[in-house]
N, C-alpha and C positions, 0 to 999 in steps of 0.2 A: 510284630509290634507289641510293646510291653503293656501291662495291665494298668487300669486306673480305677479310682473310686469316684462316685458321683456324690458331691456334697452340696446341699442347698441350704441357704440361710433363710428362714421364714420369720415373718412378723405378722401376727394375726389381729392386732388391734388397729386403731384408727390410723389411716394413711394420710400423708400430706396431699396426695393427688386426688382431685375430684373424680377422676376415672375410677380409682380404686375404692373411694368412699362409696360410690354408686354400685360398682361391680361386686363388692363384698358385703353389701348391706343385707341381702337375703341369704347369702352363703359365704360366711367369712373364711371357709376352707376351700374356695374355688381354686386358688393358686396351688394348694397342696394337691388337689384332685387333677389339675392339669399336668403336674409333674408325674404323678402316679399313672395317669393315662398314657403319657408318652413312654414311660419306662415299661409299662405292661404290654403295650401294643407294638413295641419295636425290639428286635433282636439287635442289641448294641454290641458291636465288636469290641472285645478286650475289656468290657465292663466287669469289674469284680464286685465291690460292695457299694451299697447305697446308704448314705447318711443324710437324714433330715434334722437340721438343727433349728430349734425354735427359741427366739428371743421372746421372753414372756414377762409381762408386767404382773407383779404379785405372784411369783412362782409358787409359793406355798398354797395359794388358793386356786391355782389353775387345775382344771379337770383334764388330766392327761388321757383319760380313757376315751375321750372324744376323738383324739387323733389316732389312738390305737385302733379304735373301731373302724375308722376310715381306711387306714392302711391295711387292715386285715381283710378288707373286701377284695384286695388284689393279691394274687399269688406271688408276692415279692417279699424278699427278706430285707426289710427296711430297718436300719438301726436308727432309733429315735433318741435325740439328745435334747434335753430341756435346760435352759439357763435363764438367769435374770436378763432383762433387756438392757444390755450394756454394749456400747461400741458399734451398734448397728450391724450390718452384714459382716464387716471386717472382724468385729469381736466374735461373732458366731463362727466364722471360718477359723480364726485363731484358736478358739476353744476346741473345735472339732479336730483340728490338726494335732493339737497337743494330746488329746484323748487317743487318737489313732496311733500316734507315734509310741505312746506308752504301752499300747497293746500290740506292737510289732506288726505293722502293715505288711500284707502279702502282695501289695501293688507297688508300682514304681512312682505313680503320679496320682494327684487328686484334681478333679475338675471342681472348681469353686464357682457357684452360680448364685445370683440373687434370685429371690423367689418370683419376681415379676418378669424374669427372662426365661426363655426355654429353647432348647435345641429344635431345629426344624427337620433334622435328618438323623438316622441312626449312626451315620458316619461322621458326626460333628467333631469327634476327637482327632481325626486324622491330620488336619492341617496344623493343629496345635502340637501334637506329638511329633510331627515331622520336623518342627523347629528344634526340638530337643535332639533329634537324631542328626540333623544337619549342622548343628553348631556346638561349640565346646563351652562348657561351664555355663549352662543356661539354668537359671533358677525359677523363672516365671515367664509364661507366655500368656499375655492378656489378649483381649479382643483388639484394643487400641492403646498404644503408648504415645504420650505427648511429652513435651518438654516445657518446663517452667524455669527460665534462666538456663543454667547448665545442668539441671537435675531432671531426670525422667520420672514420670508417674503414670499410673494406669488410668487413662481418661475414661475408658470403658473397662471395668475391672474384672468382669467374668473371664476366667482363664484356667490354666493348668499350672500346678506347682509340683516341683520334684520333692519326693519324700526324703531322698538322700540329702538335699540341701536343707530341708525342713529340720532334719535331725541335727545337722551341724549348727543351725541357727538356734535351735532350742537348747543345745548343750552350752552354747556360748552366752545367750541372752535370756534363757528361760522363757522366751517367747519366739514365735515365728515372724510375727508382724510387729512393726513399730506403730502402735495405735493408742488413741485415747479410749481405754476400755471403761467408759463412764456411762452412767444413766443420763437420760434427758434432764432429770432433776439436778444432777451435779454440773451439767454443762449444757447450754442450748443445743438442740439437735442439729441445727445448721452448722455450728462450729465443729461438732463431733464429725459430721459427715465430710465437711471440706478438709479438715485436718487428716482424717483417716484416708481419704482418697489420695491426697497428695503425698502422704508419708508412709503408708503401710508397707511399701516395698523397700524402705530404707535399709533394713538389715541385709537384704539380698544384695543390693548394690554396694554397700559398704564392705561386704565380704568378697567383692570382685566377681560376682555372678551376673550374667546378662539377664536383662528383662527385654523380651521381644514381643511382637504382636503379629497378627495375620492380616494387616490392613492392605498390603500390596495385592493380595489375591482375592479378598472377600469384601462384600458389602456389609456394613455394620450399622444396623438401625439402632438408634438410641432415643429413649423417651426423655425429652427435655422438659423437666418439671416447670421451668420458668414460663413456657408458653403452652405447656401440655400438648405437645405435638411431637411426632417422630422426625428426627433429623437423621440423615444418612451420611456415613463417613466411610473412609477407605475406598476401595474399588467399587464404585456404584454399579458397575456392570458385572461384577463378580457374584458368585452364589452367596445366599444368606443362610448361615448355618445356626445362628442364634438370633432370636427376635424378642421384642417386648411382648408381654401378654397385656393387652389393653382391653378395649371393648370387643364386641363380637366381630367388628370389621377392622381389618388392618390393610393398608395399602403399602406394598413393597415394590421396589423397582423391578421392572421386567429384566430377567436374565436369560441367557441362551438356553438354560435348562427348562425355561418356561415355554419355549416356542411350540413344542408339540401340543401343549394345552391351549395356547392361544389359537393355533390353527383348528383345533377341535371345535372351539367356540365359533371362530370367525367363518370357517368354511361351511358351517351348518346352514342349510337353505333358509331357515327361519331367522338367522342373523343377517345373512347377505341381503335379504329382502329390504332391509331398512338401512343399508349402507350405500353411500354415494357410489363407491366402486364395488360392484357385486361379483368380482372375479374370484375364482378359486385359486389359491396359491399352494405350491408344494413346499415341503420343509426346506429344500435347498434354496428356493427363492426367498423364503422367510429368513433364513440365516444370512443371506446376502443383504437383505433389507436391514436386518438388525445390526449388522456390522457397521453400517453407515448411518444408523439412527442417531440423530442429534437431540430430538425432543425427549421429554420424560414420558414413559409409559409405565403403568403400574399393574401388578397383579392384585386383584381384590380377594382377600382371604376372610373367611369366617373363622376366626382363630386359626386353626391349622389347615383348614380346607379351602382349596382354590375354588372360587365360585364365578370368577369372571376377570375382566381386565379393563383398565381405564387408559384411554389414549388422549394425548395432549399434543399441542404444537407450540413452538416458541412464542407465537404471537397471542397465546391465550385461548385457543380453541380447545374444547374438551368434548369427550364422548366416552361411552362405555358399553360393553356388551357382557351380558350375563349368560353363563352356560345354561342350555335348555333344561337341564336337570334341576336347576336352582332358581328358576324364574318364579315370579309372583310370591316371593317370600320377603320382599322389602329390601333386598340387597342393593338395588340401584339407588334408592333414596338414601340409604345409610352411607353408601360409598360417596355419592355426591355431597352429602352433608359433611363428611369427613374431609373431603378435598376442598370444598368451597369456603369453609369457615376460616381458612388461612390464605384466601385469595382476595385481592381487591376487585377483580373483575374476571369474567370469562365469557366466551361466546360458543355457540354450537349451531349446527344445521340439523333440521329435522323434517321428515316427510309429513305433510299435513294429515295423512291417513295413519300416522303412527300414534297409537294410544299413549306412548310415552310423552307426547307433547303436554298432556294434562299434568304429568309429574313435573315437567320443567316449569310450567306456570306456577305450580304450588311452591316450587323451590325459589321462585323470584325471577325467573327468566322472562324477558319481554321481547316481542317481535321488534326487529330493527327496521323493517320495511323492505329489506333485501330479500328477493324471492327468485326462484328459478324453476326449471323443469328438468327432471332426470328420469329417463325411461318413461316419459309421458306423465309423470306424477309431480305435483306441486311440492316444492322444496323451500323451506323458510329458515332464515337466520334469526337467532334469538340471542339476547344479551343479558348478562347478570352483573349487577354492581352491588358490592358490599359496603354500605355507608358507614359501618362501624369499624372498617378495617384500619384506617389511619388512627382513630381514637384508641383502638385496642392494640395495634401492632406498630404504631409509629416509632417507638423507641427501639425496636428490634433492628439490629444491624444486619 
């Protein structure tokens, strides 16, 4: 497999999303550190060079030593590029690619990533690079490609570009991407973002190179700014290899690769004690169950660490189990809050002797009056209703 460079576009100032306003308040460099942590702790196949490109307001006044000091804490050779805040991530990528081309890259491809997304596995490059190997005249492989009329664009833009194609485009257009390389003062940031997302691959298509994606094989989480929630695209039962960096808790769809972890949590005696069905299941049985699963189940992650899973049914029943090593740290409350804020209602069943019932009451669940007995213990149904759901989400299709 050919080599690639890791190119991330960073923006350190005020963000549009309330998630990032809050998350970067105490540490504006948290996204930089997340990428450094990933790169430092993983042996990434075929990775050559690392480039961090910073869009900066008032470049002449920016203290670059802060970033230098942070990157120097890791034994990584990170190339730092600073530029005026123009053209958003697309402008930063375009700037970096031109810089790399002029300095004769030793890699064949560049991975272009927005700072608020991060790979989940060291092997994240493989499905992208496989598209270049399997198809002729490929210029760009994004996470997700969509169509607007008869024209394609990168709906989720993170992806890989060919340096060979980049050189051809630069020689012809003096640019790699067709973008508005403007500051927010010159053009409203919304218009820059929409234009660049829809248009930045124009030169690639006009020169008869393909733009492809990995949507048939992979689940693609996307942070939707309009509702500040994660939406999932592509193959929702496929592996997730790139995910948004949001709060400390992320819910991602359960995949086949997650089943050993699920069983580690579920088969633990301390978990089974509070389940309606306290049977122990084998991996083979679990894989058969997963193959026929129709409901949404999620893995609960604290950023990159799996801490539990959430189970749901098509009729609105919900429940979760936290790994014994991660209990009593507030993960259950955070996961329920993350899930319930975008639901109109939910139900659950709980044993009366389960201390978690107090949490459910605090979250807003109320007993329905339906009760039963399982293994001689009282079992109660509870109901949650979100009165603000219609007011807040009524216009969402």
